[in-house]
PyMOL Python script that loads the backbone (N, CA, C, O; Angstrom):
from pymol import cmd

cmd.read_pdbstr("""\
ATOM      1  N   UNK A   1     -14.807  18.173  -9.677  1.00  0.00           N
ATOM      2  CA  UNK A   1     -13.510  18.611  -9.223  1.00  0.00           C
ATOM      3  C   UNK A   1     -13.647  19.238  -7.828  1.00  0.00           C
ATOM      4  O   UNK A   1     -14.550  20.036  -7.580  1.00  0.00           O
ATOM      5  N   UNK A   2     -12.773  18.876  -6.963  1.00  0.00           N
ATOM      6  CA  UNK A   2     -12.696  19.462  -5.640  1.00  0.00           C
ATOM      7  C   UNK A   2     -11.260  20.029  -5.392  1.00  0.00           C
ATOM      8  O   UNK A   2     -10.256  19.353  -5.619  1.00  0.00           O
ATOM      9  N   UNK A   3     -11.218  21.280  -4.924  1.00  0.00           N
ATOM     10  CA  UNK A   3      -9.947  21.860  -4.633  1.00  0.00           C
ATOM     11  C   UNK A   3      -9.862  21.780  -3.057  1.00  0.00           C
ATOM     12  O   UNK A   3     -10.656  22.373  -2.327  1.00  0.00           O
ATOM     13  N   UNK A   4      -8.861  21.020  -2.618  1.00  0.00           N
ATOM     14  CA  UNK A   4      -8.739  20.779  -1.153  1.00  0.00           C
ATOM     15  C   UNK A   4      -8.026  21.891  -0.448  1.00  0.00           C
ATOM     16  O   UNK A   4      -6.961  22.338  -0.873  1.00  0.00           O
ATOM     17  N   UNK A   5      -8.604  22.323   0.605  1.00  0.00           N
ATOM     18  CA  UNK A   5      -7.980  23.386   1.455  1.00  0.00           C
ATOM     19  C   UNK A   5      -6.916  22.726   2.340  1.00  0.00           C
ATOM     20  O   UNK A   5      -6.894  21.507   2.516  1.00  0.00           O
ATOM     21  N   UNK A   6      -6.066  23.541   2.870  1.00  0.00           N
ATOM     22  CA  UNK A   6      -4.931  23.060   3.713  1.00  0.00           C
ATOM     23  C   UNK A   6      -5.491  22.245   4.912  1.00  0.00           C
ATOM     24  O   UNK A   6      -4.928  21.206   5.257  1.00  0.00           O
ATOM     25  N   UNK A   7      -6.552  22.692   5.523  1.00  0.00           N
ATOM     26  CA  UNK A   7      -7.054  21.994   6.722  1.00  0.00           C
ATOM     27  C   UNK A   7      -7.604  20.582   6.322  1.00  0.00           C
ATOM     28  O   UNK A   7      -7.496  19.644   7.111  1.00  0.00           O
ATOM     29  N   UNK A   8      -8.161  20.440   5.162  1.00  0.00           N
ATOM     30  CA  UNK A   8      -8.606  19.143   4.699  1.00  0.00           C
ATOM     31  C   UNK A   8      -7.381  18.217   4.461  1.00  0.00           C
ATOM     32  O   UNK A   8      -7.384  17.061   4.884  1.00  0.00           O
ATOM     33  N   UNK A   9      -6.369  18.727   3.800  1.00  0.00           N
ATOM     34  CA  UNK A   9      -5.164  17.897   3.532  1.00  0.00           C
ATOM     35  C   UNK A   9      -4.530  17.484   4.846  1.00  0.00           C
ATOM     36  O   UNK A   9      -4.071  16.350   4.983  1.00  0.00           O
ATOM     37  N   UNK A  10      -4.497  18.412   5.841  1.00  0.00           N
ATOM     38  CA  UNK A  10      -3.903  18.086   7.127  1.00  0.00           C
ATOM     39  C   UNK A  10      -4.743  17.045   7.834  1.00  0.00           C
ATOM     40  O   UNK A  10      -4.180  16.191   8.519  1.00  0.00           O
ATOM     41  N   UNK A  11      -6.080  17.070   7.703  1.00  0.00           N
ATOM     42  CA  UNK A  11      -6.963  16.114   8.342  1.00  0.00           C
ATOM     43  C   UNK A  11      -6.725  14.747   7.751  1.00  0.00           C
ATOM     44  O   UNK A  11      -6.915  13.744   8.439  1.00  0.00           O
ATOM     45  N   UNK A  12      -6.328  14.673   6.534  1.00  0.00           N
ATOM     46  CA  UNK A  12      -6.138  13.364   5.825  1.00  0.00           C
ATOM     47  C   UNK A  12      -4.740  12.763   6.061  1.00  0.00           C
ATOM     48  O   UNK A  12      -4.454  11.641   5.640  1.00  0.00           O
ATOM     49  N   UNK A  13      -3.906  13.508   6.720  1.00  0.00           N
ATOM     50  CA  UNK A  13      -2.509  13.066   6.969  1.00  0.00           C
ATOM     51  C   UNK A  13      -2.510  11.791   7.804  1.00  0.00           C
ATOM     52  O   UNK A  13      -3.145  11.719   8.856  1.00  0.00           O
ATOM     53  N   UNK A  14      -1.783  10.788   7.314  1.00  0.00           N
ATOM     54  CA  UNK A  14      -1.616   9.513   8.037  1.00  0.00           C
ATOM     55  C   UNK A  14      -0.998   9.834   9.419  1.00  0.00           C
ATOM     56  O   UNK A  14      -0.021  10.578   9.511  1.00  0.00           O
ATOM     57  N   UNK A  15      -1.583   9.261  10.488  1.00  0.00           N
ATOM     58  CA  UNK A  15      -0.959   9.373  11.804  1.00  0.00           C
ATOM     59  C   UNK A  15      -1.395  10.636  12.587  1.00  0.00           C
ATOM     60  O   UNK A  15      -0.974  10.852  13.723  1.00  0.00           O
ATOM     61  N   UNK A  16      -2.240  11.453  11.953  1.00  0.00           N
ATOM     62  CA  UNK A  16      -2.703  12.697  12.627  1.00  0.00           C
ATOM     63  C   UNK A  16      -3.587  12.247  13.833  1.00  0.00           C
ATOM     64  O   UNK A  16      -4.475  11.410  13.673  1.00  0.00           O
ATOM     65  N   UNK A  17      -3.331  12.811  15.022  1.00  0.00           N
ATOM     66  CA  UNK A  17      -4.222  12.455  16.128  1.00  0.00           C
ATOM     67  C   UNK A  17      -5.617  13.079  15.978  1.00  0.00           C
ATOM     68  O   UNK A  17      -5.751  14.162  15.408  1.00  0.00           O
ATOM     69  N   UNK A  18      -6.624  12.421  16.470  1.00  0.00           N
ATOM     70  CA  UNK A  18      -7.998  12.954  16.463  1.00  0.00           C
ATOM     71  C   UNK A  18      -8.449  13.304  15.034  1.00  0.00           C
ATOM     72  O   UNK A  18      -8.974  14.390  14.787  1.00  0.00           O
ATOM     73  N   UNK A  19      -8.243  12.404  14.143  1.00  0.00           N
ATOM     74  CA  UNK A  19      -8.679  12.609  12.718  1.00  0.00           C
ATOM     75  C   UNK A  19     -10.189  12.661  12.705  1.00  0.00           C
ATOM     76  O   UNK A  19     -10.848  11.963  13.476  1.00  0.00           O
ATOM     77  N   UNK A  20     -10.737  13.485  11.832  1.00  0.00           N
ATOM     78  CA  UNK A  20     -12.185  13.524  11.611  1.00  0.00           C
ATOM     79  C   UNK A  20     -12.644  12.377  10.738  1.00  0.00           C
ATOM     80  O   UNK A  20     -12.241  12.266   9.580  1.00  0.00           O
ATOM     81  N   UNK A  21     -13.447  11.564  11.270  1.00  0.00           N
ATOM     82  CA  UNK A  21     -13.931  10.423  10.505  1.00  0.00           C
ATOM     83  C   UNK A  21     -14.814  10.841   9.337  1.00  0.00           C
ATOM     84  O   UNK A  21     -14.855  10.181   8.299  1.00  0.00           O
ATOM     85  N   UNK A  22     -15.528  11.966   9.532  1.00  0.00           N
ATOM     86  CA  UNK A  22     -16.379  12.471   8.449  1.00  0.00           C
ATOM     87  C   UNK A  22     -15.559  12.949   7.310  1.00  0.00           C
ATOM     88  O   UNK A  22     -15.894  12.650   6.164  1.00  0.00           O
ATOM     89  N   UNK A  23     -14.487  13.684   7.550  1.00  0.00           N
ATOM     90  CA  UNK A  23     -13.651  14.186   6.476  1.00  0.00           C
ATOM     91  C   UNK A  23     -12.980  13.021   5.783  1.00  0.00           C
ATOM     92  O   UNK A  23     -12.906  13.041   4.554  1.00  0.00           O
ATOM     93  N   UNK A  24     -12.488  12.016   6.467  1.00  0.00           N
ATOM     94  CA  UNK A  24     -11.835  10.840   5.914  1.00  0.00           C
ATOM     95  C   UNK A  24     -12.833  10.084   5.086  1.00  0.00           C
ATOM     96  O   UNK A  24     -12.509   9.668   3.974  1.00  0.00           O
ATOM     97  N   UNK A  25     -13.989   9.895   5.562  1.00  0.00           N
ATOM     98  CA  UNK A  25     -15.071   9.152   4.797  1.00  0.00           C
ATOM     99  C   UNK A  25     -15.397   9.854   3.529  1.00  0.00           C
ATOM    100  O   UNK A  25     -15.503   9.229   2.474  1.00  0.00           O
ATOM    101  N   UNK A  26     -15.568  11.204   3.611  1.00  0.00           N
ATOM    102  CA  UNK A  26     -15.851  11.959   2.433  1.00  0.00           C
ATOM    103  C   UNK A  26     -14.768  11.805   1.377  1.00  0.00           C
ATOM    104  O   UNK A  26     -15.070  11.532   0.215  1.00  0.00           O
ATOM    105  N   UNK A  27     -13.507  11.978   1.767  1.00  0.00           N
ATOM    106  CA  UNK A  27     -12.399  11.890   0.877  1.00  0.00           C
ATOM    107  C   UNK A  27     -12.294  10.498   0.250  1.00  0.00           C
ATOM    108  O   UNK A  27     -11.999  10.374  -0.938  1.00  0.00           O
ATOM    109  N   UNK A  28     -12.524   9.503   1.008  1.00  0.00           N
ATOM    110  CA  UNK A  28     -12.452   8.112   0.547  1.00  0.00           C
ATOM    111  C   UNK A  28     -13.500   7.847  -0.519  1.00  0.00           C
ATOM    112  O   UNK A  28     -13.294   7.013  -1.400  1.00  0.00           O
ATOM    113  N   UNK A  29     -14.609   8.544  -0.446  1.00  0.00           N
ATOM    114  CA  UNK A  29     -15.676   8.349  -1.360  1.00  0.00           C
ATOM    115  C   UNK A  29     -15.545   9.047  -2.704  1.00  0.00           C
ATOM    116  O   UNK A  29     -16.326   8.844  -3.634  1.00  0.00           O
ATOM    117  N   UNK A  30     -14.469   9.914  -2.756  1.00  0.00           N
ATOM    118  CA  UNK A  30     -14.256  10.725  -3.993  1.00  0.00           C
ATOM    119  C   UNK A  30     -13.161  10.042  -4.869  1.00  0.00           C
ATOM    120  O   UNK A  30     -12.155   9.565  -4.343  1.00  0.00           O
ATOM    121  N   UNK A  31     -13.366  10.005  -6.160  1.00  0.00           N
ATOM    122  CA  UNK A  31     -12.322   9.447  -7.060  1.00  0.00           C
ATOM    123  C   UNK A  31     -11.105  10.332  -6.970  1.00  0.00           C
ATOM    124  O   UNK A  31     -11.246  11.555  -6.985  1.00  0.00           O
ATOM    125  N   UNK A  32      -9.925   9.776  -6.879  1.00  0.00           N
ATOM    126  CA  UNK A  32      -8.683  10.548  -6.749  1.00  0.00           C
ATOM    127  C   UNK A  32      -8.514  11.539  -7.886  1.00  0.00           C
ATOM    128  O   UNK A  32      -7.902  12.591  -7.700  1.00  0.00           O
ATOM    129  N   UNK A  33      -9.043  11.223  -9.053  1.00  0.00           N
ATOM    130  CA  UNK A  33      -8.871  12.122 -10.186  1.00  0.00           C
ATOM    131  C   UNK A  33      -9.700  13.390 -10.056  1.00  0.00           C
ATOM    132  O   UNK A  33      -9.590  14.287 -10.892  1.00  0.00           O
ATOM    133  N   UNK A  34     -10.534  13.480  -9.012  1.00  0.00           N
ATOM    134  CA  UNK A  34     -11.382  14.726  -8.828  1.00  0.00           C
ATOM    135  C   UNK A  34     -10.800  15.605  -7.717  1.00  0.00           C
ATOM    136  O   UNK A  34     -11.373  16.649  -7.406  1.00  0.00           O
ATOM    137  N   UNK A  35      -9.649  15.198  -7.100  1.00  0.00           N
ATOM    138  CA  UNK A  35      -9.094  15.952  -5.988  1.00  0.00           C
ATOM    139  C   UNK A  35      -7.918  16.744  -6.430  1.00  0.00           C
ATOM    140  O   UNK A  35      -6.996  16.171  -7.009  1.00  0.00           O
ATOM    141  N   UNK A  36      -7.882  18.060  -6.191  1.00  0.00           N
ATOM    142  CA  UNK A  36      -6.804  18.968  -6.591  1.00  0.00           C
ATOM    143  C   UNK A  36      -6.320  19.782  -5.403  1.00  0.00           C
ATOM    144  O   UNK A  36      -7.006  19.929  -4.392  1.00  0.00           O
ATOM    145  N   UNK A  37      -5.136  20.292  -5.565  1.00  0.00           N
ATOM    146  CA  UNK A  37      -4.507  21.242  -4.563  1.00  0.00           C
ATOM    147  C   UNK A  37      -4.265  22.534  -5.285  1.00  0.00           C
ATOM    148  O   UNK A  37      -3.876  22.514  -6.453  1.00  0.00           O
ATOM    149  N   UNK A  38      -4.477  23.651  -4.644  1.00  0.00           N
ATOM    150  CA  UNK A  38      -4.130  24.938  -5.228  1.00  0.00           C
ATOM    151  C   UNK A  38      -2.653  25.230  -4.895  1.00  0.00           C
ATOM    152  O   UNK A  38      -2.077  24.640  -3.981  1.00  0.00           O
ATOM    153  N   UNK A  39      -2.084  26.124  -5.637  1.00  0.00           N
ATOM    154  CA  UNK A  39      -0.697  26.582  -5.405  1.00  0.00           C
ATOM    155  C   UNK A  39      -0.580  27.170  -4.008  1.00  0.00           C
ATOM    156  O   UNK A  39       0.459  27.007  -3.370  1.00  0.00           O
ATOM    157  N   UNK A  40      -1.612  27.850  -3.510  1.00  0.00           N
ATOM    158  CA  UNK A  40      -1.598  28.426  -2.188  1.00  0.00           C
ATOM    159  C   UNK A  40      -1.537  27.377  -1.105  1.00  0.00           C
ATOM    160  O   UNK A  40      -0.833  27.519  -0.105  1.00  0.00           O
ATOM    161  N   UNK A  41      -2.320  26.281  -1.339  1.00  0.00           N
ATOM    162  CA  UNK A  41      -2.343  25.195  -0.348  1.00  0.00           C
ATOM    163  C   UNK A  41      -0.949  24.545  -0.281  1.00  0.00           C
ATOM    164  O   UNK A  41      -0.464  24.225   0.804  1.00  0.00           O
ATOM    165  N   UNK A  42      -0.304  24.351  -1.459  1.00  0.00           N
ATOM    166  CA  UNK A  42       0.986  23.790  -1.497  1.00  0.00           C
ATOM    167  C   UNK A  42       2.004  24.660  -0.725  1.00  0.00           C
ATOM    168  O   UNK A  42       2.839  24.156   0.025  1.00  0.00           O
ATOM    169  N   UNK A  43       1.897  26.001  -0.945  1.00  0.00           N
ATOM    170  CA  UNK A  43       2.741  26.952  -0.197  1.00  0.00           C
ATOM    171  C   UNK A  43       2.528  26.815   1.308  1.00  0.00           C
ATOM    172  O   UNK A  43       3.499  26.742   2.061  1.00  0.00           O
ATOM    173  N   UNK A  44       1.284  26.778   1.755  1.00  0.00           N
ATOM    174  CA  UNK A  44       0.950  26.661   3.169  1.00  0.00           C
ATOM    175  C   UNK A  44       1.499  25.345   3.752  1.00  0.00           C
ATOM    176  O   UNK A  44       2.037  25.323   4.859  1.00  0.00           O
ATOM    177  N   UNK A  45       1.356  24.277   3.005  1.00  0.00           N
ATOM    178  CA  UNK A  45       1.936  22.979   3.484  1.00  0.00           C
ATOM    179  C   UNK A  45       3.429  23.054   3.601  1.00  0.00           C
ATOM    180  O   UNK A  45       4.000  22.573   4.579  1.00  0.00           O
ATOM    181  N   UNK A  46       4.083  23.655   2.609  1.00  0.00           N
ATOM    182  CA  UNK A  46       5.559  23.732   2.604  1.00  0.00           C
ATOM    183  C   UNK A  46       6.018  24.576   3.740  1.00  0.00           C
ATOM    184  O   UNK A  46       6.987  24.202   4.401  1.00  0.00           O
ATOM    185  N   UNK A  47       5.373  25.729   4.029  1.00  0.00           N
ATOM    186  CA  UNK A  47       5.765  26.629   5.126  1.00  0.00           C
ATOM    187  C   UNK A  47       5.587  25.858   6.448  1.00  0.00           C
ATOM    188  O   UNK A  47       6.445  25.940   7.327  1.00  0.00           O
ATOM    189  N   UNK A  48       4.497  25.125   6.589  1.00  0.00           N
ATOM    190  CA  UNK A  48       4.264  24.342   7.801  1.00  0.00           C
ATOM    191  C   UNK A  48       5.326  23.285   7.997  1.00  0.00           C
ATOM    192  O   UNK A  48       5.796  23.102   9.120  1.00  0.00           O
ATOM    193  N   UNK A  49       5.719  22.593   6.966  1.00  0.00           N
ATOM    194  CA  UNK A  49       6.785  21.599   7.006  1.00  0.00           C
ATOM    195  C   UNK A  49       8.087  22.229   7.430  1.00  0.00           C
ATOM    196  O   UNK A  49       8.773  21.726   8.319  1.00  0.00           O
ATOM    197  N   UNK A  50       8.424  23.327   6.795  1.00  0.00           N
ATOM    198  CA  UNK A  50       9.686  24.008   7.118  1.00  0.00           C
ATOM    199  C   UNK A  50       9.712  24.481   8.537  1.00  0.00           C
ATOM    200  O   UNK A  50      10.744  24.348   9.195  1.00  0.00           O
ATOM    201  N   UNK A  51       8.638  25.027   9.048  1.00  0.00           N
ATOM    202  CA  UNK A  51       8.527  25.435  10.445  1.00  0.00           C
ATOM    203  C   UNK A  51       8.790  24.243  11.373  1.00  0.00           C
ATOM    204  O   UNK A  51       9.572  24.352  12.318  1.00  0.00           O
ATOM    205  N   UNK A  52       8.154  23.137  11.112  1.00  0.00           N
ATOM    206  CA  UNK A  52       8.297  21.927  11.952  1.00  0.00           C
ATOM    207  C   UNK A  52       9.707  21.403  11.889  1.00  0.00           C
ATOM    208  O   UNK A  52      10.252  20.960  12.901  1.00  0.00           O
ATOM    209  N   UNK A  53      10.311  21.445  10.706  1.00  0.00           N
ATOM    210  CA  UNK A  53      11.736  20.956  10.527  1.00  0.00           C
ATOM    211  C   UNK A  53      12.647  21.797  11.438  1.00  0.00           C
ATOM    212  O   UNK A  53      13.575  21.258  12.042  1.00  0.00           O
ATOM    213  N   UNK A  54      12.394  23.101  11.543  1.00  0.00           N
ATOM    214  CA  UNK A  54      13.252  23.955  12.425  1.00  0.00           C
ATOM    215  C   UNK A  54      13.026  23.634  13.895  1.00  0.00           C
ATOM    216  O   UNK A  54      13.975  23.575  14.677  1.00  0.00           O
ATOM    217  N   UNK A  55      11.741  23.423  14.278  1.00  0.00           N
ATOM    218  CA  UNK A  55      11.492  23.205  15.733  1.00  0.00           C
ATOM    219  C   UNK A  55      11.752  21.773  16.163  1.00  0.00           C
ATOM    220  O   UNK A  55      12.337  21.543  17.221  1.00  0.00           O
ATOM    221  N   UNK A  56      11.329  20.810  15.361  1.00  0.00           N
ATOM    222  CA  UNK A  56      11.504  19.366  15.728  1.00  0.00           C
ATOM    223  C   UNK A  56      11.930  18.624  14.475  1.00  0.00           C
ATOM    224  O   UNK A  56      11.101  18.040  13.778  1.00  0.00           O
ATOM    225  N   UNK A  57      13.264  18.648  14.181  1.00  0.00           N
ATOM    226  CA  UNK A  57      13.762  18.097  12.925  1.00  0.00           C
ATOM    227  C   UNK A  57      13.284  16.709  12.578  1.00  0.00           C
ATOM    228  O   UNK A  57      12.866  16.493  11.440  1.00  0.00           O
ATOM    229  N   UNK A  58      13.321  15.753  13.490  1.00  0.00           N
ATOM    230  CA  UNK A  58      12.872  14.398  13.022  1.00  0.00           C
ATOM    231  C   UNK A  58      11.410  14.364  12.622  1.00  0.00           C
ATOM    232  O   UNK A  58      11.050  13.686  11.660  1.00  0.00           O
ATOM    233  N   UNK A  59      10.540  15.103  13.360  1.00  0.00           N
ATOM    234  CA  UNK A  59       9.135  15.116  12.959  1.00  0.00           C
ATOM    235  C   UNK A  59       8.917  15.845  11.634  1.00  0.00           C
ATOM    236  O   UNK A  59       8.118  15.418  10.801  1.00  0.00           O
ATOM    237  N   UNK A  60       9.639  16.949  11.451  1.00  0.00           N
ATOM    238  CA  UNK A  60       9.572  17.678  10.184  1.00  0.00           C
ATOM    239  C   UNK A  60       9.998  16.851   8.993  1.00  0.00           C
ATOM    240  O   UNK A  60       9.394  16.932   7.924  1.00  0.00           O
ATOM    241  N   UNK A  61      11.068  16.032   9.182  1.00  0.00           N
ATOM    242  CA  UNK A  61      11.549  15.183   8.099  1.00  0.00           C
ATOM    243  C   UNK A  61      10.516  14.110   7.782  1.00  0.00           C
ATOM    244  O   UNK A  61      10.277  13.796   6.616  1.00  0.00           O
ATOM    245  N   UNK A  62       9.916  13.559   8.803  1.00  0.00           N
ATOM    246  CA  UNK A  62       8.907  12.517   8.593  1.00  0.00           C
ATOM    247  C   UNK A  62       7.707  13.061   7.875  1.00  0.00           C
ATOM    248  O   UNK A  62       7.144  12.369   7.026  1.00  0.00           O
ATOM    249  N   UNK A  63       7.286  14.274   8.176  1.00  0.00           N
ATOM    250  CA  UNK A  63       6.186  14.900   7.506  1.00  0.00           C
ATOM    251  C   UNK A  63       6.508  15.220   6.059  1.00  0.00           C
ATOM    252  O   UNK A  63       5.655  15.092   5.181  1.00  0.00           O
ATOM    253  N   UNK A  64       7.722  15.631   5.819  1.00  0.00           N
ATOM    254  CA  UNK A  64       8.131  15.906   4.430  1.00  0.00           C
ATOM    255  C   UNK A  64       8.047  14.640   3.601  1.00  0.00           C
ATOM    256  O   UNK A  64       7.637  14.696   2.442  1.00  0.00           O
ATOM    257  N   UNK A  65       8.420  13.511   4.155  1.00  0.00           N
ATOM    258  CA  UNK A  65       8.380  12.238   3.442  1.00  0.00           C
ATOM    259  C   UNK A  65       6.942  11.821   3.046  1.00  0.00           C
ATOM    260  O   UNK A  65       6.739  11.098   2.071  1.00  0.00           O
ATOM    261  N   UNK A  66       5.958  12.296   3.825  1.00  0.00           N
ATOM    262  CA  UNK A  66       4.582  11.901   3.564  1.00  0.00           C
ATOM    263  C   UNK A  66       3.796  13.024   2.945  1.00  0.00           C
ATOM    264  O   UNK A  66       2.575  12.921   2.833  1.00  0.00           O
ATOM    265  N   UNK A  67       4.467  14.130   2.524  1.00  0.00           N
ATOM    266  CA  UNK A  67       3.802  15.255   1.925  1.00  0.00           C
ATOM    267  C   UNK A  67       3.002  14.904   0.680  1.00  0.00           C
ATOM    268  O   UNK A  67       3.508  14.193  -0.189  1.00  0.00           O
ATOM    269  N   UNK A  68       1.748  15.390   0.570  1.00  0.00           N
ATOM    270  CA  UNK A  68       0.910  15.069  -0.605  1.00  0.00           C
ATOM    271  C   UNK A  68       1.232  15.943  -1.790  1.00  0.00           C
ATOM    272  O   UNK A  68       0.499  15.897  -2.777  1.00  0.00           O
ATOM    273  N   UNK A  69       2.253  16.714  -1.754  1.00  0.00           N
ATOM    274  CA  UNK A  69       2.468  17.750  -2.785  1.00  0.00           C
ATOM    275  C   UNK A  69       2.586  17.105  -4.197  1.00  0.00           C
ATOM    276  O   UNK A  69       2.146  17.706  -5.178  1.00  0.00           O
ATOM    277  N   UNK A  70       3.163  15.916  -4.302  1.00  0.00           N
ATOM    278  CA  UNK A  70       3.339  15.252  -5.600  1.00  0.00           C
ATOM    279  C   UNK A  70       2.226  14.315  -5.923  1.00  0.00           C
ATOM    280  O   UNK A  70       2.263  13.675  -6.974  1.00  0.00           O
ATOM    281  N   UNK A  71       1.195  14.191  -5.043  1.00  0.00           N
ATOM    282  CA  UNK A  71       0.127  13.249  -5.334  1.00  0.00           C
ATOM    283  C   UNK A  71      -0.995  13.759  -6.206  1.00  0.00           C
ATOM    284  O   UNK A  71      -1.025  13.457  -7.399  1.00  0.00           O
ATOM    285  N   UNK A  72      -1.917  14.521  -5.653  1.00  0.00           N
ATOM    286  CA  UNK A  72      -3.060  15.018  -6.436  1.00  0.00           C
ATOM    287  C   UNK A  72      -2.642  16.031  -7.481  1.00  0.00           C
ATOM    288  O   UNK A  72      -1.514  16.523  -7.478  1.00  0.00           O
ATOM    289  N   UNK A  73      -3.528  16.320  -8.334  1.00  0.00           N
ATOM    290  CA  UNK A  73      -3.274  17.342  -9.356  1.00  0.00           C
ATOM    291  C   UNK A  73      -3.224  18.709  -8.695  1.00  0.00           C
ATOM    292  O   UNK A  73      -3.846  18.945  -7.659  1.00  0.00           O
ATOM    293  N   UNK A  74      -2.458  19.615  -9.329  1.00  0.00           N
ATOM    294  CA  UNK A  74      -2.265  20.964  -8.798  1.00  0.00           C
ATOM    295  C   UNK A  74      -2.924  21.935  -9.742  1.00  0.00           C
ATOM    296  O   UNK A  74      -2.740  21.853 -10.956  1.00  0.00           O
ATOM    297  N   UNK A  75      -3.696  22.859  -9.190  1.00  0.00           N
ATOM    298  CA  UNK A  75      -4.325  23.914  -9.947  1.00  0.00           C
ATOM    299  C   UNK A  75      -3.779  25.262  -9.519  1.00  0.00           C
ATOM    300  O   UNK A  75      -3.519  25.442  -8.329  1.00  0.00           O
ATOM    301  N   UNK A  76      -3.586  26.232 -10.423  1.00  0.00           N
ATOM    302  CA  UNK A  76      -3.014  27.540 -10.023  1.00  0.00           C
ATOM    303  C   UNK A  76      -3.936  28.332  -9.115  1.00  0.00           C
ATOM    304  O   UNK A  76      -3.593  29.440  -8.702  1.00  0.00           O
TER     305      UNK A  76
END
""", "prot")
cmd.dss("prot")
cmd.show_as("cartoon", "prot")
cmd.util.cbc("prot")
cmd.orient("prot")
């Protein structure tokens, strides 16, 4: 089991400039069933999306559509 931190989730975001190939390779090598998000990480992602929606609405909306919040398992 791996609990992904916010910076790891952000690094895996599709379209992110200057993505870390090491982080992406590591994540690709893990079974999806072993990747989890904490409630804190979900909160941080949501706050970041809300902030972006206020500053740059189209970009915030696009990010919300690709949010991983409903993908991996969530742990408290």
